[in-house]
N, C-alpha and C positions, 0 to 999 in steps of 0.2 A: 145123696146127691147122685145122680147119673153119670153117665161117660159123657156125655155131648154138653152138659153143664159144666164138669170139671174141665173139658177140653176150651171151654168158650170162656172160664176166668181165665187159664192160662194164658189163652191168645189176649185177651185184655190187658192183663198185665204186663206182657211182653210188649205190647204196643204203646204203653205207657211209659215203658223203658224207654224205645225206640225214639219218641216223641221227645223225653228226656234228655235222648243224647242230642238231637236235632237241635235244640234251645242252647244245650252247652256243648260246645263241642271239646271242651278239656275235662268233661266230665269221668274219665278213667277208663275202665278195661271196657270194650266197645265191640266184642264181638258176640256170636250167638249163644255161645254158652254162656257168658254173662247174662244174655238177657233170659234164660233159663233160669241160672241161679237169683237173678234179681225176682224171677217169677214166685220162685217159691219163698222165699224169705226176706224179701227186699234191701240185702246187702250184699253190696258187689265185692267187696272187698273188708280187711279186717285191720287197715291203719288205725292208728292213734287218735283219727277224728272221729271215726266210723265205729270202732272195736269197743272191747270192755276197759273202761278206765281203771278197772282193779287191775288189770293184767299188764297195763300200759304205764300207769302213773303212782299204783298203790294205793288209790283213792278207795273208801269206801262207797257202798252201794247208796242210793238215796233211801231206800228204807232201814238201813244202818245208820245213814244220819239224821232222820226223823227220829228213831227210837233211842238216839243217844248213845250209841254203842259206839265204847273205844277199840 
């Protein structure tokens, strides 16, 4: 993938982030740094709703639940 395409996709994801902010003003972190983080991995925070359920609630992963592990 060349540099121009990578920059295009990064800007596209940042635009998507800003569009979500316009639609919901209470969405959370709103700075340009948050747009860059969202462009890289689509997660702005690591709260209990967005983060890993094992870390926050001690739950098993979906794969472990399907396998029946305890």
